[in-house]
Structure formats: structure tokens, C-alpha cells
ROLUM-170114 format. One record per atom (N, C-alpha, C): residue number from 1; residue in three letters; atom name; x, y, z. Coordinates in pm, 1 decimal, always signed. Layout:
% residues N
+-----+---------+-------+----------+----------+----------+
: num : residuo : atomo :       c1 :       c2 :       c3 :
+-----+---------+-------+----------+----------+----------+
: NUM :     Ala :    CA :        X :        Y :        Z :
...
+-----+---------+-------+----------+----------+----------+
END
This chain:
% residues 114
+-----+---------+-------+----------+----------+----------+
: num : residuo : atomo :       c1 :       c2 :       c3 :
+-----+---------+-------+----------+----------+----------+
:   1 :     Met :     N :  +1482.1 :    -67.4 :  -4668.4 :
:   1 :     Met :    CA :  +1474.9 :    +28.0 :  -4502.3 :
:   1 :     Met :     C :  +1485.0 :    -59.5 :  -4493.3 :
:   2 :     Glu :     N :  +1622.7 :    -56.1 :  -4364.0 :
:   2 :     Glu :    CA :  +1611.9 :   -191.1 :  -4243.4 :
:   2 :     Glu :     C :  +1539.0 :   -140.3 :  -4127.3 :
:   3 :     Arg :     N :  +1422.9 :   -230.3 :  -4060.9 :
:   3 :     Arg :    CA :  +1317.4 :   -201.1 :  -3912.0 :
:   3 :     Arg :     C :  +1466.0 :   -260.0 :  -3804.7 :
:   4 :     Lys :     N :  +1428.1 :   -224.2 :  -3703.6 :
:   4 :     Lys :    CA :  +1452.7 :   -203.4 :  -3593.8 :
:   4 :     Lys :     C :  +1370.3 :   -269.7 :  -3521.3 :
:   5 :     Thr :     N :  +1409.9 :   -368.3 :  -3410.5 :
:   5 :     Thr :    CA :  +1237.5 :   -451.0 :  -3329.4 :
:   5 :     Thr :     C :  +1303.4 :   -459.5 :  -3175.0 :
:   6 :     Met :     N :  +1252.5 :   -370.7 :  -2986.8 :
:   6 :     Met :    CA :  +1315.9 :   -454.1 :  -2944.0 :
:   6 :     Met :     C :  +1252.6 :   -616.3 :  -2946.5 :
:   7 :     Pro :     N :  +1355.1 :   -682.0 :  -2842.7 :
:   7 :     Pro :    CA :  +1413.7 :   -842.5 :  -2794.6 :
:   7 :     Pro :     C :  +1302.3 :   -828.0 :  -2721.4 :
:   8 :     Arg :     N :  +1183.4 :   -898.1 :  -2776.3 :
:   8 :     Arg :    CA :  +1108.7 :   -965.1 :  -2655.9 :
:   8 :     Arg :     C :  +1076.9 :   -967.2 :  -2588.3 :
:   9 :     Ala :     N :  +1242.2 :  -1056.2 :  -2456.5 :
:   9 :     Ala :    CA :  +1263.2 :  -1018.4 :  -2325.0 :
:   9 :     Ala :     C :  +1263.3 :   -896.2 :  -2298.5 :
:  10 :     Val :     N :  +1338.7 :   -790.0 :  -2377.6 :
:  10 :     Val :    CA :  +1313.1 :   -672.7 :  -2317.6 :
:  10 :     Val :     C :  +1166.1 :   -577.8 :  -2335.1 :
:  11 :     Ala :     N :  +1078.4 :   -615.2 :  -2414.2 :
:  11 :     Ala :    CA :   +950.4 :   -524.8 :  -2394.4 :
:  11 :     Ala :     C :   +900.3 :   -611.2 :  -2348.5 :
:  12 :     Ala :     N :   +892.1 :   -758.2 :  -2282.8 :
:  12 :     Ala :    CA :   +833.9 :   -810.9 :  -2186.4 :
:  12 :     Ala :     C :   +888.9 :   -757.2 :  -2012.5 :
:  13 :     Gly :     N :  +1008.9 :   -753.6 :  -1989.3 :
:  13 :     Gly :    CA :  +1076.7 :   -681.7 :  -1877.2 :
:  13 :     Gly :     C :  +1050.1 :   -571.5 :  -1868.1 :
:  14 :     Ala :     N :  +1016.9 :   -430.0 :  -2004.4 :
:  14 :     Ala :    CA :   +950.6 :   -305.3 :  -1968.6 :
:  14 :     Ala :     C :   +781.7 :   -313.3 :  -1900.1 :
:  15 :     Gly :     N :   +759.9 :   -343.2 :  -1960.8 :
:  15 :     Gly :    CA :   +570.8 :   -409.6 :  -1978.2 :
:  15 :     Gly :     C :   +603.7 :   -455.1 :  -1786.3 :
:  16 :     Leu :     N :   +644.4 :   -608.7 :  -1777.5 :
:  16 :     Leu :    CA :   +636.1 :   -611.1 :  -1627.1 :
:  16 :     Leu :     C :   +638.6 :   -445.3 :  -1513.4 :
:  17 :     Leu :     N :   +719.8 :   -394.2 :  -1497.5 :
:  17 :     Leu :    CA :   +779.8 :   -307.0 :  -1508.1 :
:  17 :     Leu :     C :   +732.7 :   -209.8 :  -1459.3 :
:  18 :     Met :     N :   +656.1 :   -181.4 :  -1555.0 :
:  18 :     Met :    CA :   +575.3 :    -20.5 :  -1580.4 :
:  18 :     Met :     C :   +430.3 :    -62.2 :  -1509.5 :
:  19 :     Gly :     N :   +399.9 :   -221.9 :  -1532.8 :
:  19 :     Gly :    CA :   +264.1 :   -243.7 :  -1449.5 :
:  19 :     Gly :     C :   +301.9 :   -296.1 :  -1368.9 :
:  20 :     Ser :     N :   +420.7 :   -237.9 :  -1307.8 :
:  20 :     Ser :    CA :   +470.2 :   -285.7 :  -1148.8 :
:  20 :     Ser :     C :   +467.8 :   -155.8 :  -1044.8 :
:  21 :     Leu :     N :   +502.8 :    -97.8 :  -1126.0 :
:  21 :     Leu :    CA :   +496.0 :   +100.3 :  -1101.8 :
:  21 :     Leu :     C :   +349.1 :   +162.8 :  -1091.7 :
:  22 :     Ala :     N :   +304.1 :    +31.9 :  -1200.4 :
:  22 :     Ala :    CA :   +144.9 :   +152.1 :  -1210.9 :
:  22 :     Ala :     C :    +86.8 :   +105.7 :   -955.5 :
:  23 :     Leu :     N :   +124.5 :     +7.6 :   -941.3 :
:  23 :     Leu :    CA :    +54.3 :    -58.1 :   -860.4 :
:  23 :     Leu :     C :    +93.9 :     +9.6 :   -714.8 :
:  24 :     Val :     N :   +259.7 :    +47.9 :   -719.0 :
:  24 :     Val :    CA :   +315.4 :   +176.9 :   -624.5 :
:  24 :     Val :     C :   +215.9 :   +288.2 :   -520.4 :
:  25 :     Gly :     N :   +183.8 :   +227.6 :   -388.2 :
:  25 :     Gly :    CA :   +152.0 :   +417.5 :   -353.0 :
:  25 :     Gly :     C :     -2.0 :   +379.8 :   -382.5 :
:  26 :     Cys :     N :    -54.8 :   +315.4 :   -384.0 :
:  26 :     Cys :    CA :   -211.7 :   +301.5 :   -384.0 :
:  26 :     Cys :     C :   -261.3 :   +240.0 :   -285.9 :
:  27 :     Ala :     N :   -367.7 :   +359.5 :   -172.3 :
:  27 :     Ala :    CA :   -428.0 :   +342.5 :    -43.2 :
:  27 :     Ala :     C :   -436.3 :   +253.6 :    -42.5 :
:  28 :     His :     N :   -498.5 :   +156.4 :   +129.3 :
:  28 :     His :    CA :   -615.2 :    +26.0 :    +66.7 :
:  28 :     His :     C :   -696.0 :    +51.1 :   +217.1 :
:  29 :     Tyr :     N :   -814.9 :   +132.1 :   +160.4 :
:  29 :     Tyr :    CA :   -905.7 :   +115.0 :   +275.7 :
:  29 :     Tyr :     C :  -1001.5 :    +35.3 :   +292.6 :
:  30 :     Glu :     N :   -958.8 :   -113.2 :   +317.9 :
:  30 :     Glu :    CA :  -1082.2 :   -201.9 :   +218.7 :
:  30 :     Glu :     C :  -1208.3 :   -174.5 :   +396.8 :
:  31 :     His :     N :  -1177.9 :   -177.9 :   +487.9 :
:  31 :     His :    CA :  -1311.6 :   -242.5 :   +638.5 :
:  31 :     His :     C :  -1304.1 :   -112.3 :   +659.6 :
:  32 :     Val :     N :  -1196.5 :     -9.3 :   +683.4 :
:  32 :     Val :    CA :  -1281.4 :    +74.3 :   +781.0 :
:  32 :     Val :     C :  -1349.2 :   +189.2 :   +720.8 :
:  33 :     Asp :     N :  -1442.8 :   +242.6 :   +712.3 :
:  33 :     Asp :    CA :  -1551.5 :   +367.6 :   +677.6 :
:  33 :     Asp :     C :  -1396.3 :   +453.4 :   +722.1 :
:  34 :     Thr :     N :  -1422.3 :   +578.9 :   +610.6 :
:  34 :     Thr :    CA :  -1295.7 :   +661.3 :   +616.2 :
:  34 :     Thr :     C :  -1412.4 :   +746.5 :   +667.7 :
:  35 :     Thr :     N :  -1532.9 :   +773.8 :   +668.4 :
:  35 :     Thr :    CA :  -1626.9 :   +875.9 :   +755.8 :
:  35 :     Thr :     C :  -1637.8 :   +890.0 :   +887.2 :
:  36 :     Glu :     N :  -1579.9 :   +805.6 :   +960.0 :
:  36 :     Glu :    CA :  -1643.2 :   +789.3 :  +1099.8 :
:  36 :     Glu :     C :  -1498.3 :   +800.9 :  +1141.1 :
:  37 :     Ala :     N :  -1438.7 :   +782.1 :  +1321.8 :
:  37 :     Ala :    CA :  -1373.9 :   +820.8 :  +1386.7 :
:  37 :     Ala :     C :  -1306.5 :   +680.1 :  +1450.7 :
:  38 :     Ala :     N :  -1109.4 :   +603.3 :  +1371.0 :
:  38 :     Ala :    CA :  -1013.1 :   +518.9 :  +1420.4 :
:  38 :     Ala :     C :   -974.7 :   +559.1 :  +1519.6 :
:  39 :     Thr :     N :   -859.6 :   +502.0 :  +1617.8 :
:  39 :     Thr :    CA :   -790.2 :   +493.9 :  +1697.3 :
:  39 :     Thr :     C :   -686.4 :   +452.9 :  +1637.3 :
:  40 :     Val :     N :   -607.4 :   +484.3 :  +1618.3 :
:  40 :     Val :    CA :   -427.9 :   +448.6 :  +1527.1 :
:  40 :     Val :     C :   -454.3 :   +325.6 :  +1664.5 :
:  41 :     Ile :     N :   -341.3 :   +220.5 :  +1634.3 :
:  41 :     Ile :    CA :   -351.2 :   +125.8 :  +1804.1 :
:  41 :     Ile :     C :   -180.6 :    +56.2 :  +1755.2 :
:  42 :     Gln :     N :   -129.2 :    +89.9 :  +1644.6 :
:  42 :     Gln :    CA :    +53.0 :    +44.0 :  +1597.3 :
:  42 :     Gln :     C :    +85.2 :   +112.2 :  +1486.3 :
:  43 :     His :     N :   +240.9 :   +182.3 :  +1490.3 :
:  43 :     His :    CA :   +296.0 :   +216.6 :  +1350.1 :
:  43 :     His :     C :   +393.2 :   +118.2 :  +1345.8 :
:  44 :     Asn :     N :   +374.1 :   +142.9 :  +1126.8 :
:  44 :     Asn :    CA :   +478.7 :     +9.7 :  +1050.6 :
:  44 :     Asn :     C :   +519.9 :    +79.3 :   +967.0 :
:  45 :     His :     N :   +673.2 :    +81.7 :   +978.3 :
:  45 :     His :    CA :   +750.8 :   +119.3 :   +895.7 :
:  45 :     His :     C :   +823.0 :    +59.2 :   +808.8 :
:  46 :     Gln :     N :   +826.2 :    +40.8 :   +666.6 :
:  46 :     Gln :    CA :   +871.4 :    -85.0 :   +563.5 :
:  46 :     Gln :     C :  +1012.1 :     -2.0 :   +521.9 :
:  47 :     Asp :     N :  +1124.2 :    +26.7 :   +561.4 :
:  47 :     Asp :    CA :  +1202.6 :    +56.8 :   +400.7 :
:  47 :     Asp :     C :  +1277.8 :    +52.0 :   +306.3 :
:  48 :     Ala :     N :  +1333.1 :   +153.8 :   +199.8 :
:  48 :     Ala :    CA :  +1268.1 :   +104.5 :    +56.0 :
:  48 :     Ala :     C :  +1406.6 :    +57.9 :    +34.6 :
:  49 :     Tyr :     N :  +1314.3 :    -39.9 :    -56.7 :
:  49 :     Tyr :    CA :  +1426.7 :   -198.3 :   -156.4 :
:  49 :     Tyr :     C :  +1374.0 :   -192.6 :   -262.7 :
:  50 :     Thr :     N :  +1520.4 :   -305.4 :   -286.9 :
:  50 :     Thr :    CA :  +1446.4 :   -363.6 :   -415.4 :
:  50 :     Thr :     C :  +1455.0 :   -516.3 :   -450.7 :
:  51 :     Ser :     N :  +1385.2 :   -508.7 :   -522.8 :
:  51 :     Ser :    CA :  +1326.8 :   -628.0 :   -558.9 :
:  51 :     Ser :     C :  +1404.6 :   -681.5 :   -740.3 :
:  52 :     Phe :     N :  +1401.7 :   -819.3 :   -733.6 :
:  52 :     Phe :    CA :  +1443.1 :   -895.3 :   -878.4 :
:  52 :     Phe :     C :  +1308.5 :   -918.6 :   -939.1 :
:  53 :     Ile :     N :  +1321.5 :   -959.1 :  -1018.9 :
:  53 :     Ile :    CA :  +1231.0 :  -1060.3 :  -1082.9 :
:  53 :     Ile :     C :  +1275.8 :  -1121.7 :  -1266.6 :
:  54 :     Leu :     N :  +1255.6 :  -1230.2 :  -1232.3 :
:  54 :     Leu :    CA :  +1310.9 :  -1248.4 :  -1404.2 :
:  54 :     Leu :     C :  +1233.8 :  -1246.0 :  -1546.4 :
:  55 :     Ala :     N :  +1251.3 :  -1205.3 :  -1634.4 :
:  55 :     Ala :    CA :  +1155.0 :  -1188.1 :  -1767.9 :
:  55 :     Ala :     C :  +1229.1 :  -1314.0 :  -1873.2 :
:  56 :     Gly :     N :  +1223.2 :  -1346.7 :  -1912.3 :
:  56 :     Gly :    CA :  +1258.0 :  -1466.3 :  -2012.2 :
:  56 :     Gly :     C :  +1384.0 :  -1494.9 :  -1904.4 :
:  57 :     Lys :     N :  +1536.3 :  -1449.9 :  -1978.5 :
:  57 :     Lys :    CA :  +1641.8 :  -1469.4 :  -1931.3 :
:  57 :     Lys :     C :  +1763.6 :  -1305.9 :  -1783.1 :
:  58 :     Val :     N :  +1605.5 :  -1200.1 :  -1857.7 :
:  58 :     Val :    CA :  +1654.5 :  -1101.8 :  -1773.1 :
:  58 :     Val :     C :  +1610.8 :  -1021.5 :  -1647.7 :
:  59 :     Leu :     N :  +1689.9 :  -1017.5 :  -1541.9 :
:  59 :     Leu :    CA :  +1690.7 :   -957.3 :  -1459.9 :
:  59 :     Leu :     C :  +1659.7 :   -843.8 :  -1469.7 :
:  60 :     Val :     N :  +1480.0 :   -859.0 :  -1397.3 :
:  60 :     Val :    CA :  +1447.8 :   -690.3 :  -1330.1 :
:  60 :     Val :     C :  +1443.8 :   -615.5 :  -1278.7 :
:  61 :     Pro :     N :  +1498.5 :   -480.2 :  -1262.3 :
:  61 :     Pro :    CA :  +1550.1 :   -466.5 :  -1087.3 :
:  61 :     Pro :     C :  +1332.8 :   -368.5 :  -1016.9 :
:  62 :     Ile :     N :  +1287.6 :   -399.0 :   -913.2 :
:  62 :     Ile :    CA :  +1126.7 :   -371.6 :   -946.2 :
:  62 :     Ile :     C :  +1218.8 :   -257.0 :   -739.3 :
:  63 :     Tyr :     N :  +1179.8 :   -140.4 :   -797.3 :
:  63 :     Tyr :    CA :  +1179.4 :    -44.6 :   -687.5 :
:  63 :     Tyr :     C :  +1091.1 :    -78.7 :   -590.3 :
:  64 :     His :     N :  +1069.4 :    -65.3 :   -450.5 :
:  64 :     His :    CA :   +952.2 :    -32.0 :   -383.9 :
:  64 :     His :     C :   +990.5 :    +75.9 :   -263.6 :
:  65 :     Pro :     N :   +876.6 :   +238.1 :   -267.7 :
:  65 :     Pro :    CA :   +956.7 :   +330.7 :   -208.5 :
:  65 :     Pro :     C :   +940.8 :   +249.5 :    -29.3 :
:  66 :     Glu :     N :  +1003.3 :   +376.9 :    +21.5 :
:  66 :     Glu :    CA :   +923.7 :   +374.0 :   +149.6 :
:  66 :     Glu :     C :   +791.8 :   +367.7 :   +183.8 :
:  67 :     Gln :     N :   +829.1 :   +267.9 :   +287.8 :
:  67 :     Gln :    CA :   +636.3 :   +312.1 :   +321.7 :
:  67 :     Gln :     C :   +553.9 :   +388.3 :   +473.3 :
:  68 :     Phe :     N :   +526.4 :   +373.4 :   +529.0 :
:  68 :     Phe :    CA :   +474.0 :   +417.8 :   +645.6 :
:  68 :     Phe :     C :   +259.8 :   +411.9 :   +582.1 :
:  69 :     Asp :     N :   +289.8 :   +334.0 :   +766.2 :
:  69 :     Asp :    CA :    +77.7 :   +278.1 :   +740.2 :
:  69 :     Asp :     C :   +139.2 :   +284.4 :   +923.3 :
:  70 :     Leu :     N :     +4.3 :   +325.0 :   +939.7 :
:  70 :     Leu :    CA :    -70.1 :   +323.2 :   +984.1 :
:  70 :     Leu :     C :   -192.9 :   +195.8 :  +1095.2 :
:  71 :     Glu :     N :   -147.5 :    +95.8 :  +1196.5 :
:  71 :     Glu :    CA :   -288.2 :    +19.2 :  +1223.9 :
:  71 :     Glu :     C :   -432.7 :   +113.4 :  +1279.9 :
:  72 :     Met :     N :   -534.0 :    +30.1 :  +1200.8 :
:  72 :     Met :    CA :   -596.4 :   +176.8 :  +1253.2 :
:  72 :     Met :     C :   -741.8 :    +78.7 :  +1383.2 :
:  73 :     Arg :     N :   -761.4 :   +107.4 :  +1477.1 :
:  73 :     Arg :    CA :   -906.2 :     +3.0 :  +1467.0 :
:  73 :     Arg :     C :  -1031.0 :   +152.7 :  +1500.6 :
:  74 :     Gln :     N :  -1133.3 :    +58.8 :  +1412.9 :
:  74 :     Gln :    CA :  -1293.9 :    +98.5 :  +1422.6 :
:  74 :     Gln :     C :  -1371.0 :     +4.9 :  +1490.1 :
:  75 :     Cys :     N :  -1457.9 :   +105.7 :  +1606.3 :
:  75 :     Cys :    CA :  -1549.4 :     -1.6 :  +1670.6 :
:  75 :     Cys :     C :  -1690.7 :    +95.4 :  +1625.7 :
:  76 :     Gly :     N :  -1787.3 :    +61.6 :  +1584.3 :
:  76 :     Gly :    CA :  -1954.3 :     +7.2 :  +1616.3 :
:  76 :     Gly :     C :  -2059.2 :    +19.6 :  +1508.8 :
:  77 :     Lys :     N :  -1978.0 :    +82.9 :  +1469.1 :
:  77 :     Lys :    CA :  -2043.1 :   +157.1 :  +1314.0 :
:  77 :     Lys :     C :  -2016.6 :    -20.0 :  +1193.8 :
:  78 :     Pro :     N :  -1869.0 :    -57.4 :  +1198.9 :
:  78 :     Pro :    CA :  -1873.7 :   -145.7 :  +1097.1 :
:  78 :     Pro :     C :  -1889.7 :   -293.5 :  +1113.6 :
:  79 :     Glu :     N :  -1908.6 :   -331.9 :   +977.2 :
:  79 :     Glu :    CA :  -2018.2 :   -453.6 :   +910.7 :
:  79 :     Glu :     C :  -1902.0 :   -556.4 :   +841.9 :
:  80 :     Gly :     N :  -1944.0 :   -650.1 :   +898.0 :
:  80 :     Gly :    CA :  -1848.1 :   -784.3 :   +736.3 :
:  80 :     Gly :     C :  -1764.0 :   -874.7 :   +856.3 :
:  81 :     Glu :     N :  -1694.6 :   -975.1 :   +684.5 :
:  81 :     Glu :    CA :  -1672.3 :  -1063.0 :   +782.5 :
:  81 :     Glu :     C :  -1544.1 :  -1038.9 :   +857.4 :
:  82 :     Asn :     N :  -1430.8 :   -941.6 :   +908.5 :
:  82 :     Asn :    CA :  -1377.1 :   -907.0 :   +913.8 :
:  82 :     Asn :     C :  -1342.5 :   -823.2 :  +1063.8 :
:  83 :     Val :     N :  -1465.6 :   -770.6 :  +1100.8 :
:  83 :     Val :    CA :  -1543.9 :   -751.4 :  +1188.8 :
:  83 :     Val :     C :  -1534.0 :   -854.6 :  +1310.5 :
:  84 :     Asp :     N :  -1462.7 :   -818.2 :  +1487.7 :
:  84 :     Asp :    CA :  -1433.7 :   -864.9 :  +1587.2 :
:  84 :     Asp :     C :  -1598.5 :   -909.1 :  +1621.9 :
:  85 :     Ala :     N :  -1588.1 :  -1038.2 :  +1784.4 :
:  85 :     Ala :    CA :  -1665.8 :   -994.8 :  +1881.0 :
:  85 :     Ala :     C :  -1715.4 :   -912.8 :  +1918.1 :
:  86 :     Ser :     N :  -1627.5 :   -861.5 :  +1971.3 :
:  86 :     Ser :    CA :  -1601.6 :   -658.6 :  +2010.2 :
:  86 :     Ser :     C :  -1730.0 :   -547.6 :  +1955.0 :
:  87 :     Gly :     N :  -1759.7 :   -643.7 :  +1790.7 :
:  87 :     Gly :    CA :  -1810.2 :   -528.2 :  +1707.0 :
:  87 :     Gly :     C :  -1660.8 :   -396.0 :  +1651.4 :
:  88 :     Cys :     N :  -1554.1 :   -494.5 :  +1583.5 :
:  88 :     Cys :    CA :  -1400.9 :   -421.2 :  +1592.4 :
:  88 :     Cys :     C :  -1397.3 :   -461.0 :  +1488.5 :
:  89 :     Val :     N :  -1326.8 :   -316.5 :  +1390.4 :
:  89 :     Val :    CA :  -1219.8 :   -397.7 :  +1245.3 :
:  89 :     Val :     C :  -1094.8 :   -297.3 :  +1260.5 :
:  90 :     Asn :     N :   -990.2 :   -367.5 :  +1237.2 :
:  90 :     Asn :    CA :   -850.7 :   -358.7 :  +1246.9 :
:  90 :     Asn :     C :   -806.6 :   -364.9 :  +1090.7 :
:  91 :     Glu :     N :   -794.7 :   -266.4 :  +1038.8 :
:  91 :     Glu :    CA :   -730.2 :   -229.4 :   +905.4 :
:  91 :     Glu :     C :   -568.3 :   -110.7 :   +915.1 :
:  92 :     Glu :     N :   -494.8 :   -149.9 :   +853.4 :
:  92 :     Glu :    CA :   -370.0 :    -44.2 :   +816.1 :
:  92 :     Glu :     C :   -368.5 :    -35.1 :   +709.4 :
:  93 :     Val :     N :   -360.1 :   +121.8 :   +693.5 :
:  93 :     Val :    CA :   -325.7 :   +235.7 :   +685.1 :
:  93 :     Val :     C :   -232.2 :   +310.4 :   +531.0 :
:  94 :     Thr :     N :   -207.7 :   +334.8 :   +467.7 :
:  94 :     Thr :    CA :    -32.1 :   +362.7 :   +456.7 :
:  94 :     Thr :     C :   -110.8 :   +515.0 :   +371.6 :
:  95 :     Val :     N :     +8.9 :   +615.2 :   +518.6 :
:  95 :     Val :    CA :    -20.7 :   +728.8 :   +555.4 :
:  95 :     Val :     C :   +118.9 :   +796.3 :   +492.3 :
:  96 :     Thr :     N :    +72.5 :   +956.0 :   +386.9 :
:  96 :     Thr :    CA :   +205.3 :   +994.0 :   +399.0 :
:  96 :     Thr :     C :   +367.4 :   +967.8 :   +570.5 :
:  97 :     Lys :     N :   +486.1 :  +1025.0 :   +453.4 :
:  97 :     Lys :    CA :   +566.8 :  +1057.4 :   +631.8 :
:  97 :     Lys :     C :   +505.5 :  +1133.5 :   +729.6 :
:  98 :     Asp :     N :   +498.9 :  +1269.0 :   +722.8 :
:  98 :     Asp :    CA :   +398.3 :  +1346.6 :   +783.2 :
:  98 :     Asp :     C :   +337.5 :  +1292.0 :   +892.1 :
:  99 :     Gln :     N :   +211.3 :  +1232.5 :   +797.3 :
:  99 :     Gln :    CA :    +73.0 :  +1197.6 :   +858.2 :
:  99 :     Gln :     C :   +144.4 :  +1093.2 :  +1000.9 :
: 100 :     Tyr :     N :   +296.0 :  +1015.2 :   +890.8 :
: 100 :     Tyr :    CA :   +339.9 :   +898.4 :  +1007.8 :
: 100 :     Tyr :     C :   +395.9 :   +985.5 :  +1136.1 :
: 101 :     Gly :     N :   +449.9 :  +1028.1 :  +1111.6 :
: 101 :     Gly :    CA :   +488.9 :  +1150.7 :  +1238.9 :
: 101 :     Gly :     C :   +375.8 :  +1229.6 :  +1300.8 :
: 102 :     Gln :     N :   +286.8 :  +1215.6 :  +1278.3 :
: 102 :     Gln :    CA :   +226.9 :  +1349.4 :  +1310.5 :
: 102 :     Gln :     C :    +76.5 :  +1243.5 :  +1437.9 :
: 103 :     Phe :     N :    +57.6 :  +1167.5 :  +1471.4 :
: 103 :     Phe :    CA :    +17.5 :  +1099.6 :  +1534.8 :
: 103 :     Phe :     C :    +45.8 :   +989.1 :  +1606.9 :
: 104 :     Lys :     N :     +0.4 :   +996.9 :  +1664.8 :
: 104 :     Lys :    CA :    +77.9 :   +868.3 :  +1862.9 :
: 104 :     Lys :     C :    -35.8 :   +773.3 :  +1834.4 :
: 105 :     Asp :     N :    +81.6 :   +624.1 :  +1873.4 :
: 105 :     Asp :    CA :    -44.9 :   +527.3 :  +1889.5 :
: 105 :     Asp :     C :   -162.9 :   +601.3 :  +2043.3 :
: 106 :     Gly :     N :   -306.9 :   +548.4 :  +1961.0 :
: 106 :     Gly :    CA :   -402.3 :   +621.3 :  +2085.0 :
: 106 :     Gly :     C :   -478.2 :   +699.0 :  +2058.0 :
: 107 :     Asp :     N :   -397.2 :   +796.9 :  +1915.4 :
: 107 :     Asp :    CA :   -534.2 :   +925.7 :  +1897.0 :
: 107 :     Asp :     C :   -596.2 :   +863.0 :  +1810.2 :
: 108 :     Thr :     N :   -739.2 :   +945.0 :  +1814.4 :
: 108 :     Thr :    CA :   -879.5 :   +857.9 :  +1767.6 :
: 108 :     Thr :     C :   -828.5 :  +1019.5 :  +1669.4 :
: 109 :     Val :     N :   -816.2 :   +960.9 :  +1552.8 :
: 109 :     Val :    CA :   -861.7 :  +1017.1 :  +1436.3 :
: 109 :     Val :     C :   -968.1 :   +962.6 :  +1310.8 :
: 110 :     Ile :     N :  -1029.6 :  +1075.7 :  +1162.8 :
: 110 :     Ile :    CA :  -1111.5 :  +1058.9 :  +1110.3 :
: 110 :     Ile :     C :  -1003.7 :  +1052.9 :   +975.2 :
: 111 :     Leu :     N :   -987.5 :   +970.3 :   +882.9 :
: 111 :     Leu :    CA :   -891.3 :   +940.0 :   +751.0 :
: 111 :     Leu :     C :  -1018.4 :   +960.6 :   +660.9 :
: 112 :     Ala :     N :   -973.1 :  +1026.3 :   +539.8 :
: 112 :     Ala :    CA :  -1058.5 :  +1105.3 :   +462.2 :
: 112 :     Ala :     C :   -914.5 :  +1080.9 :   +276.4 :
: 113 :     His :     N :  -1095.6 :   +968.6 :   +245.7 :
: 113 :     His :    CA :   -980.7 :  +1039.0 :    +87.4 :
: 113 :     His :     C :   -943.4 :  +1107.1 :    +25.2 :
: 114 :     Lys :     N :   -827.3 :  +1174.9 :   -100.2 :
: 114 :     Lys :    CA :   -834.0 :  +1306.9 :   -121.1 :
: 114 :     Lys :     C :   -825.8 :  +1263.1 :   -287.4 :
+-----+---------+-------+----------+----------+----------+
END
């Protein structure tokens, strides 16, 4: 009985693609304390796009979905290396499309993890 195997380049490309897709959509709350109020200071929108990587001799497409970010400023409580002289920290937070449209620059909000 003949055993068929997947070519290494295809297997490597599939592994890279699956690893990349696992990282898409991860929220990032490194410096903003999600139990305190923060002020929206800017809206940032990135349209969906596709990039390509070369895995051996195979060109592998990677889809990047549309992304909605709010730049938040939190003052008073934060501590650490990213705190400015006024005691505030700025952080870009990925949100849903609904949240992106719901908040305006200058709004004070409390962020919570789900």
C-alpha cells in the first residue's frame, strides 16, 4: 500500500498560516488599568488587507481583518515606565466596530475584559 505524504513546503506554509491566524484579534491592554476610567483621545481605523510571506518556495497569503482601535489616556493611578511627567499613560486598545462608533474623542469610559 502506497503512503502519500504532504510536501514539506505545504505543511510549513499551513503551519505558518494557522499560527498567524491564532494571533489575529488579540486585545492588548498592557498599560491601561481596566478598572479605572480612561479618556478616548483618538480613533484609529485599519482597513482589512492581505499580506504574503514566502515559506520555502510557496507564497502564503495572510488575511488581516479590519481593525478598530481607540487611543486611551489614563491619569492618576498608572505606574511604570510608560507614564509621562504628568502621571498619565496612553494606550491603544482594540475594540469592536460598535464600540468604535459609540465613543467620541473626549469621552470618559471604563474598559473591561470579557
